Backbone bond lengths (Angstrom), bond angles and torsions (degrees), N, CA, C in turn:
res aa  C-N    CA-C-N  psi(-1)  N-CA   C-N-CA  omega(-1)  CA-C   N-CA-C  phi
1 M - - - 1.479 - - 1.648 108.66 -
2 T 1.288 116.32 134.23 1.428 119.52 -174.06 1.577 110.47 -85.37
3 L 1.319 113.88 135.07 1.456 120.38 176.13 1.473 112.22 -68.59
4 D 1.307 121.84 126.68 1.465 123.44 -179.95 1.549 105.83 -115.06
5 I 1.391 119.53 116.93 1.386 125.77 -178.94 1.485 109.02 -105.53
6 R 1.313 119.58 122.28 1.420 123.32 179.87 1.440 117.94 -151.12
7 P 1.262 119.49 160.08 1.508 118.42 -174.40 1.604 110.82 -61.85
8 M 1.289 112.94 143.64 1.462 116.95 179.54 1.555 109.38 -72.31
9 R 1.332 110.80 148.65 1.487 115.77 159.60 1.460 108.47 -83.49
10 R 1.370 114.42 168.51 1.450 114.62 -178.60 1.550 111.67 -58.06
11 I 1.315 119.71 -42.08 1.460 125.05 177.70 1.467 111.38 -55.73
12 D 1.320 120.00 -37.06 1.459 124.78 179.44 1.492 113.08 -63.38
13 L 1.390 116.63 -28.85 1.385 120.48 -178.79 1.543 113.28 -69.00
14 D 1.317 113.15 -28.11 1.517 121.97 174.10 1.575 107.14 -61.56
15 I 1.302 114.62 -42.33 1.528 117.29 175.99 1.443 114.87 -58.67
16 A 1.397 111.42 -47.33 1.520 119.14 -177.03 1.596 106.14 -62.79
17 L 1.311 119.57 -46.83 1.394 121.38 -177.16 1.604 111.43 -66.85
18 G 1.268 118.89 -27.59 1.377 124.51 172.65 1.486 108.83 -65.22
19 W 1.316 117.93 -45.19 1.514 119.41 172.55 1.533 109.34 -54.88
20 A 1.295 116.69 -53.90 1.400 123.21 -179.10 1.568 112.71 -48.14
21 R 1.386 112.49 -43.75 1.428 119.72 176.59 1.558 109.51 -58.82
22 D 1.345 116.38 -46.69 1.463 122.06 -175.64 1.557 110.22 -67.37
23 E 1.295 115.65 -23.55 1.509 120.02 179.61 1.576 109.49 -82.51
24 G 1.350 116.00 -7.93 1.495 121.23 179.13 1.566 109.54 86.55
25 W 1.332 117.77 21.12 1.445 116.12 -177.25 1.541 115.62 -83.24
26 N 1.431 111.63 -9.84 1.448 118.36 173.28 1.539 113.13 56.68
27 P 1.373 118.94 56.98 1.428 118.90 172.56 1.575 114.11 -65.77
28 G 1.300 115.55 157.39 1.485 119.48 177.84 1.533 110.31 -70.33
29 L 1.368 112.11 150.64 1.477 114.80 -172.24 1.468 114.11 -67.13
30 D 1.311 119.33 -23.37 1.501 120.36 -177.09 1.614 108.48 -128.84
31 D 1.287 114.23 38.45 1.560 114.36 179.10 1.433 113.01 -79.00
32 A 1.301 119.70 -20.77 1.531 119.26 -163.36 1.520 111.17 -58.60
33 D 1.265 117.65 -53.17 1.426 120.20 -172.79 1.553 112.18 -62.85
34 A 1.268 122.17 -36.62 1.392 126.50 171.00 1.529 117.48 -58.99
35 L 1.431 108.06 -50.73 1.419 120.83 175.86 1.628 110.86 -55.42
36 Y 1.226 116.47 -46.33 1.409 126.68 -173.82 1.550 108.64 -69.43
37 A 1.274 117.42 -35.83 1.502 124.64 -171.42 1.526 109.62 -60.62
38 Q 1.359 116.64 -38.22 1.477 115.60 -174.42 1.477 115.07 -65.35
39 D 1.387 119.85 -41.42 1.393 121.73 178.74 1.488 113.27 -160.29
40 P 1.262 121.63 85.62 1.489 125.99 -175.16 1.617 110.91 -51.99
41 S 1.343 114.90 -32.79 1.438 113.29 -178.69 1.528 114.54 -80.08
42 G 1.377 116.87 -0.77 1.434 119.36 179.66 1.497 117.15 -86.64
43 F 1.377 116.33 -0.71 1.448 121.13 -178.20 1.520 110.71 -111.69
44 L 1.409 111.91 114.39 1.379 117.21 -171.96 1.550 110.81 -111.70
45 M 1.288 117.60 146.53 1.535 119.77 178.37 1.588 106.29 -133.13
46 G 1.178 112.78 143.60 1.522 121.05 173.83 1.512 111.68 -99.51
47 W 1.272 112.47 135.98 1.535 116.69 -176.97 1.557 109.75 -131.54
48 L 1.315 111.51 138.58 1.541 118.53 165.46 1.482 105.42 -109.40
49 G 1.356 114.46 110.08 1.430 120.59 -173.05 1.544 110.33 58.58
50 T 1.290 116.36 -120.80 1.506 120.93 178.45 1.558 110.89 -96.57
51 T 1.320 118.20 6.67 1.499 117.91 -176.69 1.547 111.75 -98.71
52 P 1.223 122.62 120.03 1.490 123.14 168.59 1.487 114.50 -68.20
53 I 1.278 122.03 128.75 1.458 122.24 -172.47 1.533 112.43 -123.08
54 G 1.202 119.15 -18.34 1.469 123.11 178.56 1.479 115.32 -171.31
55 C 1.370 115.78 172.10 1.469 117.79 -175.73 1.485 110.56 -156.35
56 V 1.376 114.97 168.11 1.474 118.05 172.50 1.572 100.11 -158.81
57 S 1.328 117.99 155.36 1.464 122.07 170.96 1.446 105.68 -124.66
58 V 1.346 121.65 133.44 1.432 129.62 170.22 1.501 108.10 -130.17
59 V 1.351 114.37 80.96 1.463 119.51 -166.50 1.551 107.64 -88.59
60 K 1.384 113.75 132.45 1.418 121.21 -174.90 1.471 115.46 -89.25
61 Y 1.272 119.26 138.39 1.378 125.60 174.68 1.574 109.29 -123.59
62 G 1.314 114.55 98.12 1.470 116.11 -175.77 1.586 114.34 67.64
63 T 1.176 116.61 -160.19 1.476 124.41 -179.41 1.472 120.53 -89.10
64 D 1.389 111.96 -5.94 1.556 115.48 -171.21 1.489 112.83 -121.03
65 F 1.374 123.06 -15.25 1.474 122.74 -167.85 1.486 106.95 -140.92
66 A 1.359 114.63 145.47 1.461 123.58 173.50 1.468 103.12 -144.19
67 F 1.391 116.96 162.19 1.564 123.59 179.41 1.482 106.81 -134.23
68 L 1.343 110.77 130.66 1.478 118.23 179.70 1.389 113.49 -100.16
69 G 1.392 121.11 135.95 1.456 125.20 -178.27 1.543 105.96 -162.02
70 L 1.335 112.92 -178.85 1.383 124.67 176.14 1.622 109.69 53.04
71 Y 1.312 115.77 39.96 1.425 120.19 179.34 1.603 104.07 -86.75
72 I 1.254 117.49 105.02 1.416 123.47 -177.64 1.538 111.93 -146.04
73 V 1.303 116.86 136.38 1.467 123.08 171.19 1.601 106.56 -115.29
74 H 1.334 116.89 125.83 1.463 120.23 -179.55 1.523 106.75 -50.91
75 P 1.441 118.67 140.78 1.431 116.64 -175.71 1.577 116.63 -59.64
76 E 1.371 111.56 -24.02 1.469 110.46 -178.85 1.626 112.22 -69.75
77 W 1.269 115.18 -16.80 1.438 118.75 -175.43 1.464 118.24 -113.24
78 R 1.305 115.53 6.39 1.498 121.04 173.79 1.498 113.28 -68.75
79 G 1.456 107.45 157.80 1.493 115.63 -178.32 1.532 119.25 75.45
80 R 1.412 109.92 16.91 1.496 111.71 -179.68 1.441 112.14 -124.32
81 A 1.292 118.88 13.13 1.518 123.40 175.07 1.543 111.51 84.99
82 Y 1.242 117.93 -4.05 1.449 121.56 -178.08 1.543 109.40 -62.58
83 G 1.309 117.91 -38.87 1.445 125.69 -172.56 1.476 106.81 -66.10
84 K 1.432 119.56 -43.49 1.458 122.82 179.63 1.539 106.88 -60.35
85 A 1.288 117.89 -46.63 1.424 117.84 -176.18 1.583 112.64 -61.44
86 I 1.217 117.92 -40.46 1.408 123.36 175.16 1.511 112.99 -66.87
87 W 1.281 115.46 -42.99 1.467 117.30 170.01 1.572 116.46 -57.66
88 D 1.235 114.62 -47.56 1.484 121.57 -179.64 1.549 108.23 -60.23
89 A 1.363 117.92 -39.76 1.503 118.64 176.67 1.432 111.66 -64.60
90 G 1.340 118.24 -40.35 1.489 120.29 177.66 1.505 114.34 -62.47
91 I 1.320 116.19 -46.25 1.426 121.30 178.46 1.545 110.10 -59.03
92 A 1.275 114.60 -45.84 1.434 119.55 -175.64 1.548 111.67 -62.67
93 S 1.370 114.83 -33.50 1.466 121.38 -178.44 1.545 113.97 -66.78
94 A 1.321 118.56 -15.66 1.424 123.07 -179.53 1.554 110.37 -84.62
95 G 1.279 119.27 -11.88 1.422 121.10 -174.94 1.487 115.45 58.87
96 S 1.333 118.47 -123.73 1.501 120.72 -176.54 1.534 109.96 -95.87
97 R 1.277 121.97 1.94 1.425 126.94 179.94 1.435 112.06 -58.39
98 T 1.388 117.11 143.36 1.468 121.64 161.92 1.523 107.31 -64.58
99 I 1.263 116.32 137.41 1.536 124.82 179.57 1.548 108.19 -117.73
100 G 1.303 110.32 125.26 1.473 116.29 172.09 1.524 113.60 -103.38
101 L 1.276 119.70 163.13 1.455 122.37 174.37 1.545 107.30 -158.55
102 D 1.403 113.17 156.11 1.493 119.82 168.80 1.468 103.87 -119.17
103 G 1.382 115.80 106.71 1.414 123.51 -174.58 1.490 111.23 -116.63
104 V 1.381 114.63 153.65 1.461 117.27 175.54 1.461 111.93 -65.12
105 V 1.230 123.13 146.84 1.390 129.04 -174.11 1.571 112.60 -58.79
106 A 1.337 118.51 -31.75 1.431 116.96 -178.52 1.490 113.20 -70.25
107 Q 1.310 120.54 -8.86 1.473 124.03 -179.90 1.502 112.25 -105.79
108 Q 1.374 115.50 5.12 1.432 119.14 -178.79 1.565 115.51 -57.23
109 D 1.254 116.39 -37.51 1.443 119.21 -178.57 1.509 109.11 -68.64
110 N 1.380 117.75 -40.53 1.470 117.72 179.13 1.534 110.59 -65.68
111 Y 1.256 116.60 -40.24 1.455 120.68 175.95 1.475 112.24 -58.28
112 R 1.333 118.18 -47.35 1.352 124.15 178.46 1.514 113.34 -58.53
113 K 1.264 117.49 -34.27 1.455 120.24 -178.67 1.596 108.16 -70.09
114 S 1.421 118.33 -25.58 1.340 120.06 176.58 1.607 112.83 -92.69
115 G 1.305 115.12 19.63 1.402 122.40 172.43 1.528 119.20 89.66
116 F 1.410 114.05 10.97 1.448 119.12 -179.22 1.596 110.13 -84.56
117 A 1.243 121.64 142.18 1.410 125.80 178.19 1.579 109.47 -121.58
118 L 1.395 116.14 144.41 1.427 118.39 -176.66 1.522 108.62 -72.60
119 A 1.399 110.85 137.57 1.529 117.38 173.46 1.482 108.75 -106.44
120 H 1.328 117.61 -47.71 1.470 120.70 172.93 1.450 108.14 -165.48
121 R 1.353 117.50 164.83 1.450 120.92 177.02 1.676 106.39 -95.50
122 S 1.348 115.68 158.72 1.467 123.02 171.46 1.468 107.91 -134.66
123 A 1.346 113.39 165.88 1.429 116.37 177.46 1.542 107.69 -140.80
124 R 1.284 115.98 143.66 1.553 117.04 169.69 1.423 109.50 -83.76
125 W 1.354 115.24 124.32 1.464 123.63 177.10 1.524 108.88 -105.84
126 G 1.332 115.32 141.58 1.538 117.31 -179.75 1.503 112.66 -150.51
127 G 1.321 116.03 163.25 1.300 124.48 170.38 1.607 113.78 162.43
128 I 1.304 118.09 -167.15 1.447 123.05 179.04 1.580 106.27 -95.34
129 V 1.394 118.73 125.25 1.389 122.27 -178.62 1.549 108.86 -126.11
130 K 1.322 111.61 137.07 1.540 117.14 176.84 1.522 103.65 -97.47
131 G 1.297 118.22 101.03 1.403 125.22 174.62 1.456 115.56 -72.79
132 S 1.345 119.54 176.95 1.453 121.12 -174.44 1.611 105.48 -132.95
133 E 1.345 109.18 137.93 1.572 113.11 178.22 1.387 111.32 -55.52
134 I 1.265 117.43 155.27 1.619 128.20 -179.17 1.517 104.58 -66.45
135 T 1.290 115.80 104.60 1.402 122.74 170.28 1.539 116.30 -117.51
136 D 1.310 113.74 -23.25 1.524 121.78 173.82 1.464 109.52 -67.49
137 P 1.320 118.72 120.04 1.539 124.38 -175.16 1.511 112.26 -63.60
138 R 1.402 115.24 -15.73 1.451 118.09 178.44 1.489 113.52 -79.24
139 V 1.345 120.07 -15.06 1.471 124.40 -172.59 1.495 107.03 -95.63
140 R 1.319 116.91 133.76 1.469 120.39 -179.66 1.559 108.41 -148.06
141 R 1.332 117.45 164.12 1.413 120.83 169.54 1.536 110.14 -66.66
142 L 1.341 111.80 142.62 1.484 115.49 -178.19 1.500 110.28 -80.71
143 T 1.293 119.60 120.73 1.344 126.71 -174.73 1.568 115.51 -110.98
144 P 1.342 121.40 152.04 1.485 116.86 -176.09 1.507 118.75 -53.25
145 D 1.310 118.60 -28.76 1.437 122.09 177.69 1.489 114.73 -66.54
146 L 1.298 116.80 -20.07 1.459 119.84 179.94 1.552 112.51 -91.22
147 M 1.298 117.13 -2.15 1.475 119.48 -173.76 1.556 114.68 -62.69
148 P 1.336 118.29 -36.11 1.405 117.26 177.26 1.577 114.88 -62.69
149 T 1.305 116.49 -41.59 1.468 124.73 178.29 1.555 107.42 -69.40
150 I 1.314 118.37 -38.64 1.479 119.51 179.15 1.504 110.52 -64.96
151 A 1.416 118.40 -37.10 1.441 120.14 -178.71 1.578 109.08 -65.50
152 V 1.329 115.70 -36.88 1.447 117.48 -178.30 1.548 109.89 -67.31
153 F 1.315 116.15 -43.99 1.487 119.46 174.03 1.482 113.88 -61.68
154 D 1.335 116.57 -42.20 1.467 121.91 178.99 1.522 113.81 -57.36
155 R 1.311 117.05 -36.31 1.427 119.03 -175.42 1.499 114.29 -70.08
156 L 1.334 116.28 -12.87 1.462 124.69 170.42 1.518 111.25 -66.04
157 C 1.341 110.92 -32.52 1.505 120.25 -166.79 1.470 111.91 -106.90
158 F 1.383 117.12 -7.95 1.515 117.97 -175.73 1.521 103.86 -139.19
159 P 1.379 110.50 153.35 1.463 114.06 -171.49 1.437 117.67 -64.61
160 E 1.340 119.65 -21.45 1.478 120.57 -170.28 1.536 107.27 -144.21
161 V 1.405 119.01 158.71 1.415 118.63 173.43 1.548 106.66 -70.62
162 R 1.434 116.30 146.76 1.414 118.11 -175.43 1.579 108.96 -145.31
163 P 1.302 118.54 61.61 1.457 119.17 -171.65 1.536 112.87 -70.13
164 R 1.376 117.03 -34.85 1.462 116.34 175.10 1.548 112.53 -59.74
165 F 1.290 114.10 -43.49 1.449 115.90 -174.21 1.567 107.10 -69.15
166 L 1.400 116.86 -47.64 1.405 119.69 -177.26 1.578 114.91 -57.60
167 N 1.372 113.39 -41.53 1.435 118.76 175.94 1.435 112.66 -54.02
168 A 1.432 117.51 -45.94 1.360 119.23 -174.51 1.535 112.30 -82.98
169 W 1.331 118.67 -29.76 1.522 122.52 178.47 1.568 112.19 -70.09
170 L 1.319 112.17 -46.52 1.384 118.48 -172.22 1.527 116.87 -85.92
171 D 1.227 114.73 -29.01 1.496 124.44 -170.91 1.491 114.02 -105.32
172 A 1.349 114.95 7.85 1.423 120.63 -176.18 1.584 107.84 -66.01
173 P 1.417 116.24 125.45 1.461 117.82 178.85 1.532 108.64 -79.16
174 S 1.225 119.65 94.41 1.452 126.43 -173.09 1.557 114.26 -144.10
175 S 1.256 115.82 143.86 1.435 120.40 175.67 1.525 110.90 -82.70
176 T 1.337 117.77 -4.95 1.485 118.36 -175.93 1.560 110.87 -103.13
177 R 1.399 119.32 4.04 1.486 117.13 176.23 1.546 106.07 -145.92
178 R 1.432 110.13 162.77 1.480 114.99 179.84 1.516 103.80 -155.36
179 S 1.354 113.57 131.57 1.490 118.18 176.49 1.511 111.54 -116.77
180 L 1.290 112.05 140.80 1.490 125.45 -178.44 1.550 111.26 -126.17
181 C 1.368 119.40 151.35 1.385 123.58 175.26 1.570 108.72 -136.81
182 A 1.285 117.90 161.39 1.324 125.47 176.46 1.577 109.70 -118.86
183 I 1.349 115.26 123.28 1.389 123.71 -177.44 1.434 115.21 -117.07
184 E 1.413 121.22 131.02 1.443 124.28 -177.98 1.507 106.41 -137.90
185 N 1.296 116.11 122.47 1.459 123.23 -177.84 1.558 112.29 50.87
186 D 1.315 112.39 43.25 1.494 124.91 177.08 1.625 114.59 72.69
187 D 1.305 112.23 6.38 1.424 121.66 -177.17 1.592 106.18 -103.95
188 V 1.419 113.69 140.14 1.464 117.84 169.29 1.513 108.30 -77.10
189 I 1.316 114.32 125.35 1.480 119.25 176.62 1.486 112.92 -113.05
190 G 1.383 115.71 5.24 1.452 117.74 179.98 1.504 109.20 168.51
191 Y 1.425 114.68 150.61 1.467 114.30 172.73 1.539 105.35 -157.22
192 G 1.315 114.54 165.55 1.445 120.28 179.09 1.505 114.73 -164.53
193 T 1.312 119.52 166.96 1.480 122.87 -178.66 1.516 106.10 -135.53
194 V 1.329 120.96 137.80 1.377 126.86 166.86 1.515 109.24 -118.94
195 R 1.399 113.92 134.95 1.409 120.61 -178.58 1.526 111.45 -142.86
196 R 1.341 113.67 157.77 1.446 120.56 -178.40 1.551 108.93 -75.14
197 G 1.265 116.12 137.72 1.401 123.41 171.53 1.478 116.04 -107.65
198 I 1.291 120.54 -176.38 1.480 121.03 170.28 1.472 109.39 -60.21
199 E 1.317 118.48 -43.65 1.357 124.74 166.29 1.494 118.56 -112.90
200 G 1.241 123.26 121.80 1.432 128.47 -178.45 1.570 113.95 56.58
201 H 1.334 117.52 -146.21 1.446 123.45 -177.99 1.469 108.52 -122.19
202 K 1.292 116.09 156.96 1.459 126.29 179.54 1.474 110.46 -125.42
203 V 1.361 115.21 133.77 1.557 120.78 172.29 1.510 109.11 -100.37
204 G 1.272 115.87 123.37 1.507 119.55 171.82 1.473 110.15 176.31
205 P 1.299 120.53 129.29 1.499 121.61 0.40 1.481 109.58 -77.04
206 L 1.376 107.71 165.77 1.485 116.94 161.66 1.514 109.30 -133.63
207 F 1.288 122.61 92.62 1.455 130.12 -173.86 1.575 105.45 -111.60
208 A 1.335 108.26 133.70 1.567 112.99 -175.57 1.504 110.29 -151.71
209 R 1.243 115.61 144.74 1.569 120.97 172.45 1.422 114.99 -59.92
210 S 1.328 118.14 -32.64 1.467 122.15 -174.16 1.395 114.99 -148.02
211 P 1.358 126.76 161.04 1.453 123.28 178.70 1.437 110.79 -64.32
212 E 1.284 124.33 -30.44 1.422 127.29 177.39 1.520 113.30 -62.59
213 V 1.287 115.21 -41.90 1.525 123.30 175.84 1.456 106.96 -66.03
214 A 1.299 114.80 -48.48 1.571 118.15 -176.05 1.563 108.30 -60.00
215 N 1.249 117.02 -42.59 1.440 120.25 178.46 1.508 115.16 -62.75
216 V 1.343 119.78 -43.77 1.467 123.27 173.82 1.544 110.74 -59.76
217 L 1.264 115.18 -47.37 1.515 120.73 -179.62 1.467 110.60 -62.94
218 F 1.358 121.69 -44.91 1.441 123.77 -177.00 1.502 108.75 -65.19
219 S 1.359 119.07 -46.16 1.448 121.89 175.24 1.444 115.62 -54.01
220 A 1.358 116.17 -42.08 1.478 121.82 179.19 1.450 112.65 -70.18
221 L 1.288 118.82 -40.94 1.482 122.91 173.37 1.467 115.08 -55.65
222 A 1.383 114.72 -40.82 1.409 121.02 -177.54 1.557 116.55 -82.90
223 A 1.337 112.71 1.90 1.474 114.24 -171.54 1.478 115.74 -69.98
224 D 1.293 120.86 -32.12 1.411 121.87 -173.88 1.396 118.55 -112.41
225 I 1.378 118.28 21.92 1.530 119.31 -177.97 1.475 111.10 -98.96
226 G 1.352 120.05 -0.12 1.451 118.97 177.39 1.538 112.86 67.51
227 P 1.416 110.86 -160.12 1.408 114.79 -175.33 1.591 111.91 -81.71
228 S 1.239 111.60 58.00 1.533 118.86 177.00 1.432 113.22 -115.58
229 P 1.368 119.13 141.20 1.509 119.67 175.41 1.472 112.83 -61.07
230 I 1.232 113.91 148.98 1.478 123.76 179.79 1.513 109.77 -125.45
231 F 1.336 120.04 137.06 1.445 121.93 -174.29 1.511 107.68 -132.56
232 V 1.308 113.63 147.49 1.477 124.57 -178.77 1.529 108.82 -147.12
233 D 1.316 113.80 136.79 1.505 120.11 175.85 1.425 110.68 -97.52
234 I 1.335 118.26 121.95 1.440 124.05 -167.57 1.453 109.53 -123.56
235 P 1.340 118.78 130.56 1.538 123.11 173.18 1.503 109.32 -65.59
236 A 1.362 117.57 122.35 1.415 120.77 -176.03 1.569 114.00 -63.37
237 T 1.367 113.33 -15.23 1.497 116.07 -179.83 1.554 113.30 -81.36
238 N 1.399 114.25 -10.27 1.438 115.37 174.41 1.534 111.00 -97.83
239 D 1.408 111.58 96.07 1.444 117.65 -173.04 1.623 110.98 -66.13
240 A 1.306 118.35 -27.52 1.412 117.26 179.06 1.550 110.18 -70.50
241 A 1.423 114.74 -36.18 1.484 116.48 177.10 1.521 108.90 -62.41
242 V 1.316 120.59 -45.91 1.434 123.20 -178.14 1.525 111.23 -62.92
243 R 1.363 119.07 -31.26 1.414 119.77 178.15 1.538 110.71 -72.61
244 L 1.372 112.66 -36.70 1.434 117.26 178.74 1.541 113.60 -60.85
245 A 1.367 116.61 -41.41 1.374 122.34 174.04 1.522 112.63 -65.24
246 E 1.269 116.94 -43.32 1.538 115.55 177.42 1.406 112.07 -66.33
247 N 1.347 119.77 -36.02 1.562 121.05 -178.91 1.509 110.98 -63.35
248 H 1.359 114.38 -27.14 1.473 116.97 -175.12 1.562 108.11 -99.69
249 G 1.295 119.88 17.19 1.454 127.60 170.87 1.564 113.04 75.45
250 L 1.355 117.75 19.27 1.455 119.93 177.04 1.536 111.79 -80.88
251 T 1.299 116.20 152.29 1.461 121.15 173.85 1.525 112.09 -124.68
252 P 1.297 118.01 153.51 1.388 120.35 179.62 1.576 111.65 -76.98
253 S 1.355 118.14 142.08 1.445 121.62 179.21 1.507 111.72 -111.19
254 F 1.370 118.73 -51.56 1.391 120.28 -179.08 1.494 109.71 -143.50
255 E 1.317 115.73 161.91 1.519 118.22 179.80 1.455 114.26 -116.28
256 T 1.201 113.11 152.09 1.529 123.11 -179.87 1.531 109.91 -126.80
257 A 1.284 118.38 164.17 1.373 124.56 178.34 1.579 109.32 -121.81
258 R 1.390 118.96 122.14 1.462 119.10 170.81 1.486 105.88 -84.12
259 M 1.324 114.27 123.39 1.511 119.20 -178.30 1.507 108.74 -127.60
260 Y 1.226 119.96 155.83 1.553 125.63 175.69 1.447 109.47 -134.82
261 R 1.297 113.68 138.38 1.443 126.81 173.89 1.624 106.61 -109.50
262 G 1.297 111.94 102.78 1.464 118.21 -170.85 1.498 111.98 111.59
263 P 1.322 119.02 -174.43 1.534 114.86 -173.71 1.595 110.81 -67.16
264 A 1.308 116.28 132.14 1.428 118.92 -178.75 1.593 108.47 -65.55
265 P 1.283 115.70 134.69 1.574 118.20 176.17 1.502 108.19 -73.72
266 T 1.338 111.69 161.55 1.445 121.22 -179.25 1.516 107.72 -101.55
267 I 1.230 117.65 119.83 1.448 128.21 174.06 1.513 114.85 -129.47
268 T 1.310 121.85 157.18 1.437 125.22 175.05 1.535 108.66 -89.40
269 I 1.414 113.49 85.94 1.386 119.34 -173.65 1.544 110.61 -63.68
270 G 1.255 122.23 -21.42 1.360 125.14 179.16 1.502 117.86 -70.13
271 R 1.439 113.84 -11.52 1.443 121.74 175.22 1.493 112.62 -100.09
272 V 1.358 114.56 -1.57 1.479 118.20 179.79 1.509 113.45 -93.66
273 F 1.295 122.34 94.50 1.387 128.20 -179.26 1.526 111.96 -91.77
274 G 1.342 117.74 -12.90 1.446 122.18 176.26 1.582 106.20 -159.60
275 I 1.254 115.20 123.48 1.543 122.15 171.56 1.520 108.75 -62.41
276 T 1.300 111.12 137.41 1.608 113.36 179.92 1.455 112.59 -56.45
277 T 1.340 122.21 -58.96 1.474 128.94 179.63 1.407 112.34 -157.62
278 L 1.350 121.65 142.62 1.401 118.62 176.92 1.578 113.47 -73.71
279 E 1.310 113.59 -11.19 1.469 113.73 -179.15 1.554 110.24 -84.35
280 L 1.330 122.55 -29.08 1.430 121.13 177.72 1.560 114.70 -130.02
281 G 1.350 116.06 15.41 1.429 116.35 173.39 1.424 119.04 91.73
């Protein structure tokens, strides 16, 4: 039977995220719409007849950057070269863009063979956190009128502008997520989102001008989640972010590798206290 690789429909992304759940990747409960909003053509699924057997996402941000994630072959179909065909189709779909990924360390050699180079390591930190109610006057709920300013701040921490994604990720009317920002002298100095995952809650992004602002935002984001574990993916090269996690009693659980195929983009890694999502960067 011939493998057919084609763009996912929105309903197909639910299948892919179900596989991610089964792999223990703990996606957010309502991530799908926001992920799909950035680039529907960037989600590919491999089919044998009417059976979905694998997927990859290579989501495009503008003309220069794309991010690879959700590379999964269903266990029943592994070891038959289907994964390589799906991977190759995803890589080709990015054209000449630099491609980033956050991959498990065990796959680094395979990614390197495809032209990816290590930029930095990251780790997922987790634990039970006692947050604090919002008392800092700089911290407020993120509202639509702040989105243009948020987008400018976000570009310092991410390789490309991504308004479609941010509008869907931050402004989603949902009981499972909450976004906050910090404003000083009418300027955004940090923002973050907390959302429910399959297990516990996940913070991402957490971008801030300083460790002090990051700590205030993290505490406020953790305030209303109760006795639920909270997880955040932190670049190992941001020492202040690692200290923030340690100060809140979090511990690292698994490591990933940020790698790029093509010229590595320039971002202010010292402002990245939590990666947005391993699926889209």
